[in-house]
mmCIF file of the N, C-alpha and C atoms, coordinates in Angstrom:
data_MODEL
# 
_entry.id   MODEL 
# 
loop_
_atom_site.group_PDB 
_atom_site.id 
_atom_site.type_symbol 
_atom_site.label_atom_id 
_atom_site.label_alt_id 
_atom_site.label_comp_id 
_atom_site.label_asym_id 
_atom_site.label_entity_id 
_atom_site.label_seq_id 
_atom_site.pdbx_PDB_ins_code 
_atom_site.Cartn_x 
_atom_site.Cartn_y 
_atom_site.Cartn_z 
_atom_site.occupancy 
_atom_site.B_iso_or_equiv 
_atom_site.pdbx_formal_charge 
_atom_site.auth_seq_id 
_atom_site.auth_comp_id 
_atom_site.auth_asym_id 
_atom_site.auth_atom_id 
_atom_site.pdbx_PDB_model_num 
ATOM 1   N N  . UNK A 1 1  ? -43.006 -11.516 -8.103  1.00 0.00 ? 1  UNK A N  1 
ATOM 2   C CA . UNK A 1 1  ? -43.108 -10.019 -7.258  1.00 0.00 ? 1  UNK A CA 1 
ATOM 3   C C  . UNK A 1 1  ? -43.430 -8.939  -7.871  1.00 0.00 ? 1  UNK A C  1 
ATOM 4   N N  . UNK A 1 2  ? -44.274 -8.414  -7.790  1.00 0.00 ? 2  UNK A N  1 
ATOM 5   C CA . UNK A 1 2  ? -44.986 -6.985  -8.092  1.00 0.00 ? 2  UNK A CA 1 
ATOM 6   C C  . UNK A 1 2  ? -43.655 -5.421  -7.758  1.00 0.00 ? 2  UNK A C  1 
ATOM 7   N N  . UNK A 1 3  ? -43.530 -4.792  -9.015  1.00 0.00 ? 3  UNK A N  1 
ATOM 8   C CA . UNK A 1 3  ? -42.822 -3.820  -8.692  1.00 0.00 ? 3  UNK A CA 1 
ATOM 9   C C  . UNK A 1 3  ? -43.335 -2.994  -8.241  1.00 0.00 ? 3  UNK A C  1 
ATOM 10  N N  . UNK A 1 4  ? -43.154 -2.088  -7.387  1.00 0.00 ? 4  UNK A N  1 
ATOM 11  C CA . UNK A 1 4  ? -43.130 -0.879  -6.803  1.00 0.00 ? 4  UNK A CA 1 
ATOM 12  C C  . UNK A 1 4  ? -43.254 0.236   -8.257  1.00 0.00 ? 4  UNK A C  1 
ATOM 13  N N  . UNK A 1 5  ? -43.792 1.169   -8.504  1.00 0.00 ? 5  UNK A N  1 
ATOM 14  C CA . UNK A 1 5  ? -44.496 2.395   -8.982  1.00 0.00 ? 5  UNK A CA 1 
ATOM 15  C C  . UNK A 1 5  ? -43.346 3.442   -8.817  1.00 0.00 ? 5  UNK A C  1 
ATOM 16  N N  . UNK A 1 6  ? -42.569 4.023   -9.136  1.00 0.00 ? 6  UNK A N  1 
ATOM 17  C CA . UNK A 1 6  ? -41.805 5.180   -8.148  1.00 0.00 ? 6  UNK A CA 1 
ATOM 18  C C  . UNK A 1 6  ? -41.874 6.501   -9.537  1.00 0.00 ? 6  UNK A C  1 
ATOM 19  N N  . UNK A 1 7  ? -42.382 7.449   -8.797  1.00 0.00 ? 7  UNK A N  1 
ATOM 20  C CA . UNK A 1 7  ? -42.282 8.863   -9.223  1.00 0.00 ? 7  UNK A CA 1 
ATOM 21  C C  . UNK A 1 7  ? -41.346 9.708   -9.058  1.00 0.00 ? 7  UNK A C  1 
ATOM 22  N N  . UNK A 1 8  ? -40.747 9.796   -10.091 1.00 0.00 ? 8  UNK A N  1 
ATOM 23  C CA . UNK A 1 8  ? -39.349 10.796  -9.919  1.00 0.00 ? 8  UNK A CA 1 
ATOM 24  C C  . UNK A 1 8  ? -40.002 12.200  -10.494 1.00 0.00 ? 8  UNK A C  1 
ATOM 25  N N  . UNK A 1 9  ? -39.217 12.945  -9.967  1.00 0.00 ? 9  UNK A N  1 
ATOM 26  C CA . UNK A 1 9  ? -39.506 14.548  -10.336 1.00 0.00 ? 9  UNK A CA 1 
ATOM 27  C C  . UNK A 1 9  ? -38.125 15.142  -10.740 1.00 0.00 ? 9  UNK A C  1 
ATOM 28  N N  . UNK A 1 10 ? -38.701 16.190  -11.639 1.00 0.00 ? 10 UNK A N  1 
ATOM 29  C CA . UNK A 1 10 ? -37.270 17.095  -11.954 1.00 0.00 ? 10 UNK A CA 1 
ATOM 30  C C  . UNK A 1 10 ? -37.228 18.733  -11.403 1.00 0.00 ? 10 UNK A C  1 
ATOM 31  N N  . UNK A 1 11 ? -36.983 19.151  -10.752 1.00 0.00 ? 11 UNK A N  1 
ATOM 32  C CA . UNK A 1 11 ? -37.209 20.542  -9.788  1.00 0.00 ? 11 UNK A CA 1 
ATOM 33  C C  . UNK A 1 11 ? -36.359 21.393  -10.970 1.00 0.00 ? 11 UNK A C  1 
ATOM 34  N N  . UNK A 1 12 ? -36.987 22.749  -11.104 1.00 0.00 ? 12 UNK A N  1 
ATOM 35  C CA . UNK A 1 12 ? -36.277 23.361  -11.680 1.00 0.00 ? 12 UNK A CA 1 
ATOM 36  C C  . UNK A 1 12 ? -35.054 24.048  -11.038 1.00 0.00 ? 12 UNK A C  1 
ATOM 37  N N  . UNK A 1 13 ? -35.148 24.410  -9.469  1.00 0.00 ? 13 UNK A N  1 
ATOM 38  C CA . UNK A 1 13 ? -33.987 24.706  -8.769  1.00 0.00 ? 13 UNK A CA 1 
ATOM 39  C C  . UNK A 1 13 ? -33.503 23.110  -8.524  1.00 0.00 ? 13 UNK A C  1 
ATOM 40  N N  . UNK A 1 14 ? -32.236 22.455  -9.297  1.00 0.00 ? 14 UNK A N  1 
ATOM 41  C CA . UNK A 1 14 ? -31.787 21.298  -9.112  1.00 0.00 ? 14 UNK A CA 1 
ATOM 42  C C  . UNK A 1 14 ? -30.850 21.425  -8.119  1.00 0.00 ? 14 UNK A C  1 
ATOM 43  N N  . UNK A 1 15 ? -30.241 22.175  -7.755  1.00 0.00 ? 15 UNK A N  1 
ATOM 44  C CA . UNK A 1 15 ? -29.110 22.234  -6.889  1.00 0.00 ? 15 UNK A CA 1 
ATOM 45  C C  . UNK A 1 15 ? -29.790 22.096  -5.290  1.00 0.00 ? 15 UNK A C  1 
ATOM 46  N N  . UNK A 1 16 ? -30.545 23.182  -5.060  1.00 0.00 ? 16 UNK A N  1 
ATOM 47  C CA . UNK A 1 16 ? -31.773 23.117  -3.952  1.00 0.00 ? 16 UNK A CA 1 
ATOM 48  C C  . UNK A 1 16 ? -32.400 21.625  -3.461  1.00 0.00 ? 16 UNK A C  1 
ATOM 49  N N  . UNK A 1 17 ? -32.768 21.325  -4.655  1.00 0.00 ? 17 UNK A N  1 
ATOM 50  C CA . UNK A 1 17 ? -33.576 19.972  -4.765  1.00 0.00 ? 17 UNK A CA 1 
ATOM 51  C C  . UNK A 1 17 ? -32.650 18.884  -4.240  1.00 0.00 ? 17 UNK A C  1 
ATOM 52  N N  . UNK A 1 18 ? -31.210 18.710  -4.706  1.00 0.00 ? 18 UNK A N  1 
ATOM 53  C CA . UNK A 1 18 ? -30.342 17.690  -4.578  1.00 0.00 ? 18 UNK A CA 1 
ATOM 54  C C  . UNK A 1 18 ? -30.122 17.476  -2.990  1.00 0.00 ? 18 UNK A C  1 
ATOM 55  N N  . UNK A 1 19 ? -29.859 18.481  -2.515  1.00 0.00 ? 19 UNK A N  1 
ATOM 56  C CA . UNK A 1 19 ? -29.322 18.917  -0.863  1.00 0.00 ? 19 UNK A CA 1 
ATOM 57  C C  . UNK A 1 19 ? -30.885 18.617  -0.119  1.00 0.00 ? 19 UNK A C  1 
ATOM 58  N N  . UNK A 1 20 ? -31.804 18.954  -0.566  1.00 0.00 ? 20 UNK A N  1 
ATOM 59  C CA . UNK A 1 20 ? -33.074 18.708  0.353   1.00 0.00 ? 20 UNK A CA 1 
ATOM 60  C C  . UNK A 1 20 ? -32.980 17.241  0.254   1.00 0.00 ? 20 UNK A C  1 
ATOM 61  N N  . UNK A 1 21 ? -32.890 16.771  -1.238  1.00 0.00 ? 21 UNK A N  1 
ATOM 62  C CA . UNK A 1 21 ? -33.114 15.030  -0.920  1.00 0.00 ? 21 UNK A CA 1 
ATOM 63  C C  . UNK A 1 21 ? -32.215 14.567  -0.526  1.00 0.00 ? 21 UNK A C  1 
ATOM 64  N N  . UNK A 1 22 ? -30.765 14.987  -0.212  1.00 0.00 ? 22 UNK A N  1 
ATOM 65  C CA . UNK A 1 22 ? -30.059 14.328  0.571   1.00 0.00 ? 22 UNK A CA 1 
ATOM 66  C C  . UNK A 1 22 ? -30.338 14.536  2.174   1.00 0.00 ? 22 UNK A C  1 
ATOM 67  N N  . UNK A 1 23 ? -30.765 15.614  2.380   1.00 0.00 ? 23 UNK A N  1 
ATOM 68  C CA . UNK A 1 23 ? -31.000 15.806  3.935   1.00 0.00 ? 23 UNK A CA 1 
ATOM 69  C C  . UNK A 1 23 ? -32.440 14.912  4.444   1.00 0.00 ? 23 UNK A C  1 
ATOM 70  N N  . UNK A 1 24 ? -33.031 14.699  3.326   1.00 0.00 ? 24 UNK A N  1 
ATOM 71  C CA . UNK A 1 24 ? -34.693 13.962  3.482   1.00 0.00 ? 24 UNK A CA 1 
ATOM 72  C C  . UNK A 1 24 ? -34.210 12.743  3.448   1.00 0.00 ? 24 UNK A C  1 
ATOM 73  N N  . UNK A 1 25 ? -33.358 12.083  2.837   1.00 0.00 ? 25 UNK A N  1 
ATOM 74  C CA . UNK A 1 25 ? -32.857 10.813  2.161   1.00 0.00 ? 25 UNK A CA 1 
ATOM 75  C C  . UNK A 1 25 ? -34.054 10.251  1.375   1.00 0.00 ? 25 UNK A C  1 
ATOM 76  N N  . UNK A 1 26 ? -34.388 11.323  0.414   1.00 0.00 ? 26 UNK A N  1 
ATOM 77  C CA . UNK A 1 26 ? -34.972 11.046  -0.539  1.00 0.00 ? 26 UNK A CA 1 
ATOM 78  C C  . UNK A 1 26 ? -34.481 11.162  -2.180  1.00 0.00 ? 26 UNK A C  1 
ATOM 79  N N  . UNK A 1 27 ? -32.810 10.866  -1.976  1.00 0.00 ? 27 UNK A N  1 
ATOM 80  C CA . UNK A 1 27 ? -32.198 10.859  -3.316  1.00 0.00 ? 27 UNK A CA 1 
ATOM 81  C C  . UNK A 1 27 ? -32.795 9.988   -4.454  1.00 0.00 ? 27 UNK A C  1 
ATOM 82  N N  . UNK A 1 28 ? -33.008 8.787   -3.763  1.00 0.00 ? 28 UNK A N  1 
ATOM 83  C CA . UNK A 1 28 ? -33.718 7.964   -5.315  1.00 0.00 ? 28 UNK A CA 1 
ATOM 84  C C  . UNK A 1 28 ? -35.042 8.833   -5.653  1.00 0.00 ? 28 UNK A C  1 
ATOM 85  N N  . UNK A 1 29 ? -35.401 9.443   -5.239  1.00 0.00 ? 29 UNK A N  1 
ATOM 86  C CA . UNK A 1 29 ? -36.621 10.056  -6.085  1.00 0.00 ? 29 UNK A CA 1 
ATOM 87  C C  . UNK A 1 29 ? -36.490 11.083  -6.688  1.00 0.00 ? 29 UNK A C  1 
ATOM 88  N N  . UNK A 1 30 ? -35.257 11.802  -6.934  1.00 0.00 ? 30 UNK A N  1 
ATOM 89  C CA . UNK A 1 30 ? -34.969 13.015  -7.500  1.00 0.00 ? 30 UNK A CA 1 
ATOM 90  C C  . UNK A 1 30 ? -34.242 12.428  -8.990  1.00 0.00 ? 30 UNK A C  1 
ATOM 91  N N  . UNK A 1 31 ? -34.766 12.884  -10.043 1.00 0.00 ? 31 UNK A N  1 
ATOM 92  C CA . UNK A 1 31 ? -34.657 12.253  -11.104 1.00 0.00 ? 31 UNK A CA 1 
ATOM 93  C C  . UNK A 1 31 ? -33.214 13.872  -11.459 1.00 0.00 ? 31 UNK A C  1 
ATOM 94  N N  . UNK A 1 32 ? -32.138 13.354  -12.173 1.00 0.00 ? 32 UNK A N  1 
ATOM 95  C CA . UNK A 1 32 ? -31.309 14.289  -12.499 1.00 0.00 ? 32 UNK A CA 1 
ATOM 96  C C  . UNK A 1 32 ? -31.320 14.211  -13.968 1.00 0.00 ? 32 UNK A C  1 
ATOM 97  N N  . UNK A 1 33 ? -31.647 15.146  -15.015 1.00 0.00 ? 33 UNK A N  1 
ATOM 98  C CA . UNK A 1 33 ? -31.374 15.401  -16.507 1.00 0.00 ? 33 UNK A CA 1 
ATOM 99  C C  . UNK A 1 33 ? -29.935 14.528  -16.543 1.00 0.00 ? 33 UNK A C  1 
ATOM 100 N N  . UNK A 1 34 ? -30.086 14.268  -17.765 1.00 0.00 ? 34 UNK A N  1 
ATOM 101 C CA . UNK A 1 34 ? -28.210 14.068  -18.542 1.00 0.00 ? 34 UNK A CA 1 
ATOM 102 C C  . UNK A 1 34 ? -27.961 15.538  -18.714 1.00 0.00 ? 34 UNK A C  1 
ATOM 103 N N  . UNK A 1 35 ? -26.837 15.983  -18.570 1.00 0.00 ? 35 UNK A N  1 
ATOM 104 C CA . UNK A 1 35 ? -26.124 17.103  -18.615 1.00 0.00 ? 35 UNK A CA 1 
ATOM 105 C C  . UNK A 1 35 ? -26.520 17.940  -20.354 1.00 0.00 ? 35 UNK A C  1 
ATOM 106 N N  . UNK A 1 36 ? -27.090 16.775  -21.203 1.00 0.00 ? 36 UNK A N  1 
ATOM 107 C CA . UNK A 1 36 ? -26.892 17.249  -22.413 1.00 0.00 ? 36 UNK A CA 1 
ATOM 108 C C  . UNK A 1 36 ? -28.390 18.046  -22.456 1.00 0.00 ? 36 UNK A C  1 
ATOM 109 N N  . UNK A 1 37 ? -29.276 17.844  -21.847 1.00 0.00 ? 37 UNK A N  1 
ATOM 110 C CA . UNK A 1 37 ? -30.570 18.624  -21.531 1.00 0.00 ? 37 UNK A CA 1 
ATOM 111 C C  . UNK A 1 37 ? -30.409 19.681  -20.921 1.00 0.00 ? 37 UNK A C  1 
ATOM 112 N N  . UNK A 1 38 ? -29.259 19.867  -20.083 1.00 0.00 ? 38 UNK A N  1 
ATOM 113 C CA . UNK A 1 38 ? -29.030 21.467  -19.527 1.00 0.00 ? 38 UNK A CA 1 
ATOM 114 C C  . UNK A 1 38 ? -28.552 22.188  -20.902 1.00 0.00 ? 38 UNK A C  1 
ATOM 115 N N  . UNK A 1 39 ? -27.607 21.748  -21.734 1.00 0.00 ? 39 UNK A N  1 
ATOM 116 C CA . UNK A 1 39 ? -26.999 22.753  -22.500 1.00 0.00 ? 39 UNK A CA 1 
ATOM 117 C C  . UNK A 1 39 ? -27.714 22.671  -23.475 1.00 0.00 ? 39 UNK A C  1 
ATOM 118 N N  . UNK A 1 40 ? -28.710 21.723  -24.053 1.00 0.00 ? 40 UNK A N  1 
ATOM 119 C CA . UNK A 1 40 ? -29.492 22.030  -25.378 1.00 0.00 ? 40 UNK A CA 1 
ATOM 120 C C  . UNK A 1 40 ? -30.722 23.362  -24.644 1.00 0.00 ? 40 UNK A C  1 
ATOM 121 N N  . UNK A 1 41 ? -30.754 22.761  -23.383 1.00 0.00 ? 41 UNK A N  1 
ATOM 122 C CA . UNK A 1 41 ? -32.227 24.277  -22.523 1.00 0.00 ? 41 UNK A CA 1 
ATOM 123 C C  . UNK A 1 41 ? -31.200 25.403  -22.936 1.00 0.00 ? 41 UNK A C  1 
ATOM 124 N N  . UNK A 1 42 ? -29.933 25.829  -22.135 1.00 0.00 ? 42 UNK A N  1 
ATOM 125 C CA . UNK A 1 42 ? -29.453 26.604  -22.553 1.00 0.00 ? 42 UNK A CA 1 
ATOM 126 C C  . UNK A 1 42 ? -29.276 27.764  -23.920 1.00 0.00 ? 42 UNK A C  1 
ATOM 127 N N  . UNK A 1 43 ? -29.293 26.752  -24.702 1.00 0.00 ? 43 UNK A N  1 
ATOM 128 C CA . UNK A 1 43 ? -28.923 26.706  -26.110 1.00 0.00 ? 43 UNK A CA 1 
ATOM 129 C C  . UNK A 1 43 ? -30.463 27.539  -26.824 1.00 0.00 ? 43 UNK A C  1 
ATOM 130 N N  . UNK A 1 44 ? -31.044 26.981  -26.649 1.00 0.00 ? 44 UNK A N  1 
ATOM 131 C CA . UNK A 1 44 ? -32.366 27.244  -26.985 1.00 0.00 ? 44 UNK A CA 1 
ATOM 132 C C  . UNK A 1 44 ? -32.888 28.998  -26.554 1.00 0.00 ? 44 UNK A C  1 
ATOM 133 N N  . UNK A 1 45 ? -32.106 28.792  -24.625 1.00 0.00 ? 45 UNK A N  1 
ATOM 134 C CA . UNK A 1 45 ? -32.796 29.873  -24.370 1.00 0.00 ? 45 UNK A CA 1 
ATOM 135 C C  . UNK A 1 45 ? -31.751 31.101  -24.898 1.00 0.00 ? 45 UNK A C  1 
ATOM 136 N N  . UNK A 1 46 ? -30.325 30.866  -25.495 1.00 0.00 ? 46 UNK A N  1 
ATOM 137 C CA . UNK A 1 46 ? -29.846 31.885  -25.884 1.00 0.00 ? 46 UNK A CA 1 
ATOM 138 C C  . UNK A 1 46 ? -30.094 32.253  -27.460 1.00 0.00 ? 46 UNK A C  1 
ATOM 139 N N  . UNK A 1 47 ? -30.861 30.948  -27.927 1.00 0.00 ? 47 UNK A N  1 
ATOM 140 C CA . UNK A 1 47 ? -31.329 31.612  -29.535 1.00 0.00 ? 47 UNK A CA 1 
ATOM 141 C C  . UNK A 1 47 ? -32.260 31.978  -29.557 1.00 0.00 ? 47 UNK A C  1 
ATOM 142 N N  . UNK A 1 48 ? -33.334 32.022  -28.999 1.00 0.00 ? 48 UNK A N  1 
ATOM 143 C CA . UNK A 1 48 ? -34.774 32.058  -28.821 1.00 0.00 ? 48 UNK A CA 1 
ATOM 144 C C  . UNK A 1 48 ? -35.466 33.286  -27.782 1.00 0.00 ? 48 UNK A C  1 
ATOM 145 N N  . UNK A 1 49 ? -35.049 33.312  -27.049 1.00 0.00 ? 49 UNK A N  1 
ATOM 146 C CA . UNK A 1 49 ? -34.972 33.908  -25.586 1.00 0.00 ? 49 UNK A CA 1 
ATOM 147 C C  . UNK A 1 49 ? -36.251 33.224  -24.686 1.00 0.00 ? 49 UNK A C  1 
ATOM 148 N N  . UNK A 1 50 ? -36.574 32.060  -24.954 1.00 0.00 ? 50 UNK A N  1 
ATOM 149 C CA . UNK A 1 50 ? -37.492 31.440  -24.462 1.00 0.00 ? 50 UNK A CA 1 
ATOM 150 C C  . UNK A 1 50 ? -36.835 30.100  -23.693 1.00 0.00 ? 50 UNK A C  1 
ATOM 151 N N  . UNK A 1 51 ? -37.420 30.235  -22.230 1.00 0.00 ? 51 UNK A N  1 
ATOM 152 C CA . UNK A 1 51 ? -37.005 29.165  -21.280 1.00 0.00 ? 51 UNK A CA 1 
ATOM 153 C C  . UNK A 1 51 ? -37.702 28.283  -21.049 1.00 0.00 ? 51 UNK A C  1 
ATOM 154 N N  . UNK A 1 52 ? -37.468 26.696  -21.603 1.00 0.00 ? 52 UNK A N  1 
ATOM 155 C CA . UNK A 1 52 ? -38.593 25.731  -21.169 1.00 0.00 ? 52 UNK A CA 1 
ATOM 156 C C  . UNK A 1 52 ? -37.805 24.917  -20.052 1.00 0.00 ? 52 UNK A C  1 
ATOM 157 N N  . UNK A 1 53 ? -39.079 24.205  -19.301 1.00 0.00 ? 53 UNK A N  1 
ATOM 158 C CA . UNK A 1 53 ? -38.779 23.821  -18.080 1.00 0.00 ? 53 UNK A CA 1 
ATOM 159 C C  . UNK A 1 53 ? -37.503 22.355  -18.831 1.00 0.00 ? 53 UNK A C  1 
ATOM 160 N N  . UNK A 1 54 ? -37.119 21.858  -17.569 1.00 0.00 ? 54 UNK A N  1 
ATOM 161 C CA . UNK A 1 54 ? -36.014 20.669  -17.836 1.00 0.00 ? 54 UNK A CA 1 
ATOM 162 C C  . UNK A 1 54 ? -36.888 19.825  -18.847 1.00 0.00 ? 54 UNK A C  1 
ATOM 163 N N  . UNK A 1 55 ? -38.164 19.022  -17.636 1.00 0.00 ? 55 UNK A N  1 
ATOM 164 C CA . UNK A 1 55 ? -38.842 17.858  -17.920 1.00 0.00 ? 55 UNK A CA 1 
ATOM 165 C C  . UNK A 1 55 ? -39.220 18.554  -19.604 1.00 0.00 ? 55 UNK A C  1 
ATOM 166 N N  . UNK A 1 56 ? -39.493 19.670  -20.133 1.00 0.00 ? 56 UNK A N  1 
ATOM 167 C CA . UNK A 1 56 ? -39.833 19.476  -21.705 1.00 0.00 ? 56 UNK A CA 1 
ATOM 168 C C  . UNK A 1 56 ? -38.660 19.437  -22.401 1.00 0.00 ? 56 UNK A C  1 
ATOM 169 N N  . UNK A 1 57 ? -37.912 19.822  -22.066 1.00 0.00 ? 57 UNK A N  1 
ATOM 170 C CA . UNK A 1 57 ? -36.659 19.719  -22.970 1.00 0.00 ? 57 UNK A CA 1 
ATOM 171 C C  . UNK A 1 57 ? -36.425 18.205  -22.951 1.00 0.00 ? 57 UNK A C  1 
ATOM 172 N N  . UNK A 1 58 ? -36.246 17.664  -21.864 1.00 0.00 ? 58 UNK A N  1 
ATOM 173 C CA . UNK A 1 58 ? -35.842 16.477  -22.140 1.00 0.00 ? 58 UNK A CA 1 
ATOM 174 C C  . UNK A 1 58 ? -37.051 15.265  -22.588 1.00 0.00 ? 58 UNK A C  1 
ATOM 175 N N  . UNK A 1 59 ? -38.362 15.801  -22.678 1.00 0.00 ? 59 UNK A N  1 
ATOM 176 C CA . UNK A 1 59 ? -39.277 15.008  -23.503 1.00 0.00 ? 59 UNK A CA 1 
ATOM 177 C C  . UNK A 1 59 ? -39.140 14.792  -24.735 1.00 0.00 ? 59 UNK A C  1 
ATOM 178 N N  . UNK A 1 60 ? -38.776 16.285  -24.998 1.00 0.00 ? 60 UNK A N  1 
ATOM 179 C CA . UNK A 1 60 ? -38.703 16.739  -26.350 1.00 0.00 ? 60 UNK A CA 1 
ATOM 180 C C  . UNK A 1 60 ? -37.545 15.652  -27.217 1.00 0.00 ? 60 UNK A C  1 
ATOM 181 N N  . UNK A 1 61 ? -36.383 15.945  -26.322 1.00 0.00 ? 61 UNK A N  1 
ATOM 182 C CA . UNK A 1 61 ? -35.411 15.270  -26.730 1.00 0.00 ? 61 UNK A CA 1 
ATOM 183 C C  . UNK A 1 61 ? -35.091 13.610  -27.000 1.00 0.00 ? 61 UNK A C  1 
ATOM 184 N N  . UNK A 1 62 ? -36.192 13.076  -25.794 1.00 0.00 ? 62 UNK A N  1 
ATOM 185 C CA . UNK A 1 62 ? -36.206 11.444  -25.979 1.00 0.00 ? 62 UNK A CA 1 
ATOM 186 C C  . UNK A 1 62 ? -37.343 11.482  -27.023 1.00 0.00 ? 62 UNK A C  1 
ATOM 187 N N  . UNK A 1 63 ? -38.179 12.305  -27.440 1.00 0.00 ? 63 UNK A N  1 
ATOM 188 C CA . UNK A 1 63 ? -39.228 11.868  -28.570 1.00 0.00 ? 63 UNK A CA 1 
ATOM 189 C C  . UNK A 1 63 ? -38.178 12.197  -30.084 1.00 0.00 ? 63 UNK A C  1 
ATOM 190 N N  . UNK A 1 64 ? -37.210 12.613  -30.138 1.00 0.00 ? 64 UNK A N  1 
ATOM 191 C CA . UNK A 1 64 ? -36.187 13.247  -31.176 1.00 0.00 ? 64 UNK A CA 1 
ATOM 192 C C  . UNK A 1 64 ? -35.074 12.087  -31.360 1.00 0.00 ? 64 UNK A C  1 
ATOM 193 N N  . UNK A 1 65 ? -35.225 10.621  -30.067 1.00 0.00 ? 65 UNK A N  1 
ATOM 194 C CA . UNK A 1 65 ? -34.370 9.768   -29.965 1.00 0.00 ? 65 UNK A CA 1 
ATOM 195 C C  . UNK A 1 65 ? -33.101 10.463  -29.439 1.00 0.00 ? 65 UNK A C  1 
ATOM 196 N N  . UNK A 1 66 ? -32.779 11.716  -29.047 1.00 0.00 ? 66 UNK A N  1 
ATOM 197 C CA . UNK A 1 66 ? -31.458 11.816  -28.674 1.00 0.00 ? 66 UNK A CA 1 
ATOM 198 C C  . UNK A 1 66 ? -31.073 11.903  -27.280 1.00 0.00 ? 66 UNK A C  1 
ATOM 199 N N  . UNK A 1 67 ? -31.777 10.616  -26.596 1.00 0.00 ? 67 UNK A N  1 
ATOM 200 C CA . UNK A 1 67 ? -31.037 9.961   -25.450 1.00 0.00 ? 67 UNK A CA 1 
ATOM 201 C C  . UNK A 1 67 ? -31.284 9.019   -25.306 1.00 0.00 ? 67 UNK A C  1 
ATOM 202 N N  . UNK A 1 68 ? -31.658 8.097   -26.334 1.00 0.00 ? 68 UNK A N  1 
ATOM 203 C CA . UNK A 1 68 ? -31.734 6.518   -26.636 1.00 0.00 ? 68 UNK A CA 1 
ATOM 204 C C  . UNK A 1 68 ? -30.036 6.144   -25.886 1.00 0.00 ? 68 UNK A C  1 
ATOM 205 N N  . UNK A 1 69 ? -29.318 6.615   -26.003 1.00 0.00 ? 69 UNK A N  1 
ATOM 206 C CA . UNK A 1 69 ? -27.900 6.137   -25.564 1.00 0.00 ? 69 UNK A CA 1 
ATOM 207 C C  . UNK A 1 69 ? -27.398 6.469   -24.522 1.00 0.00 ? 69 UNK A C  1 
ATOM 208 N N  . UNK A 1 70 ? -28.173 7.267   -23.798 1.00 0.00 ? 70 UNK A N  1 
ATOM 209 C CA . UNK A 1 70 ? -27.730 7.834   -22.710 1.00 0.00 ? 70 UNK A CA 1 
ATOM 210 C C  . UNK A 1 70 ? -27.856 7.016   -21.497 1.00 0.00 ? 70 UNK A C  1 
ATOM 211 N N  . UNK A 1 71 ? -27.089 6.373   -20.644 1.00 0.00 ? 71 UNK A N  1 
ATOM 212 C CA . UNK A 1 71 ? -26.977 5.476   -19.488 1.00 0.00 ? 71 UNK A CA 1 
ATOM 213 C C  . UNK A 1 71 ? -27.543 6.459   -18.234 1.00 0.00 ? 71 UNK A C  1 
ATOM 214 N N  . UNK A 1 72 ? -28.617 5.437   -18.061 1.00 0.00 ? 72 UNK A N  1 
ATOM 215 C CA . UNK A 1 72 ? -29.504 5.660   -16.467 1.00 0.00 ? 72 UNK A CA 1 
ATOM 216 C C  . UNK A 1 72 ? -28.838 5.017   -15.321 1.00 0.00 ? 72 UNK A C  1 
ATOM 217 N N  . UNK A 1 73 ? -28.563 5.826   -14.575 1.00 0.00 ? 73 UNK A N  1 
ATOM 218 C CA . UNK A 1 73 ? -28.256 5.401   -13.348 1.00 0.00 ? 73 UNK A CA 1 
ATOM 219 C C  . UNK A 1 73 ? -29.220 4.778   -12.603 1.00 0.00 ? 73 UNK A C  1 
ATOM 220 N N  . UNK A 1 74 ? -30.660 5.426   -12.888 1.00 0.00 ? 74 UNK A N  1 
ATOM 221 C CA . UNK A 1 74 ? -31.629 4.861   -11.789 1.00 0.00 ? 74 UNK A CA 1 
ATOM 222 C C  . UNK A 1 74 ? -32.007 3.390   -12.298 1.00 0.00 ? 74 UNK A C  1 
ATOM 223 N N  . UNK A 1 75 ? -31.839 3.097   -13.670 1.00 0.00 ? 75 UNK A N  1 
ATOM 224 C CA . UNK A 1 75 ? -32.117 1.830   -14.171 1.00 0.00 ? 75 UNK A CA 1 
ATOM 225 C C  . UNK A 1 75 ? -31.203 0.764   -13.211 1.00 0.00 ? 75 UNK A C  1 
ATOM 226 N N  . UNK A 1 76 ? -29.877 1.331   -13.484 1.00 0.00 ? 76 UNK A N  1 
ATOM 227 C CA . UNK A 1 76 ? -29.010 0.120   -12.400 1.00 0.00 ? 76 UNK A CA 1 
ATOM 228 C C  . UNK A 1 76 ? -29.202 -0.062  -10.914 1.00 0.00 ? 76 UNK A C  1 
ATOM 229 N N  . UNK A 1 77 ? -29.698 1.441   -10.519 1.00 0.00 ? 77 UNK A N  1 
ATOM 230 C CA . UNK A 1 77 ? -29.725 1.068   -8.730  1.00 0.00 ? 77 UNK A CA 1 
ATOM 231 C C  . UNK A 1 77 ? -31.197 0.750   -8.384  1.00 0.00 ? 77 UNK A C  1 
ATOM 232 N N  . UNK A 1 78 ? -31.905 1.175   -9.143  1.00 0.00 ? 78 UNK A N  1 
ATOM 233 C CA . UNK A 1 78 ? -33.863 1.183   -8.127  1.00 0.00 ? 78 UNK A CA 1 
ATOM 234 C C  . UNK A 1 78 ? -34.278 0.024   -9.025  1.00 0.00 ? 78 UNK A C  1 
ATOM 235 N N  . UNK A 1 79 ? -34.225 -0.525  -10.501 1.00 0.00 ? 79 UNK A N  1 
ATOM 236 C CA . UNK A 1 79 ? -35.204 -1.006  -10.791 1.00 0.00 ? 79 UNK A CA 1 
ATOM 237 C C  . UNK A 1 79 ? -34.249 -2.685  -11.134 1.00 0.00 ? 79 UNK A C  1 
ATOM 238 N N  . UNK A 1 80 ? -33.980 -3.237  -10.039 1.00 0.00 ? 80 UNK A N  1 
ATOM 239 C CA . UNK A 1 80 ? -33.573 -4.362  -9.599  1.00 0.00 ? 80 UNK A CA 1 
ATOM 240 C C  . UNK A 1 80 ? -34.281 -5.503  -9.869  1.00 0.00 ? 80 UNK A C  1 
# 
């Protein structure tokens, strides 16, 4: 059986996107990064004054191996 490709998106206005995804029944398409991504972005912004996107910070953390041991709910729920 062939698996469907799922496009996940990470919006900057996470709370609004979360409620919108619930309202439109598209919660499975919403990617919510691990909390460490939010904390790391806040620390970078506090130190440098530069606000990177969540996707940018998450990709950098993955490249550095910082998110390897993070449990991903989408792996369990949607990739059966």
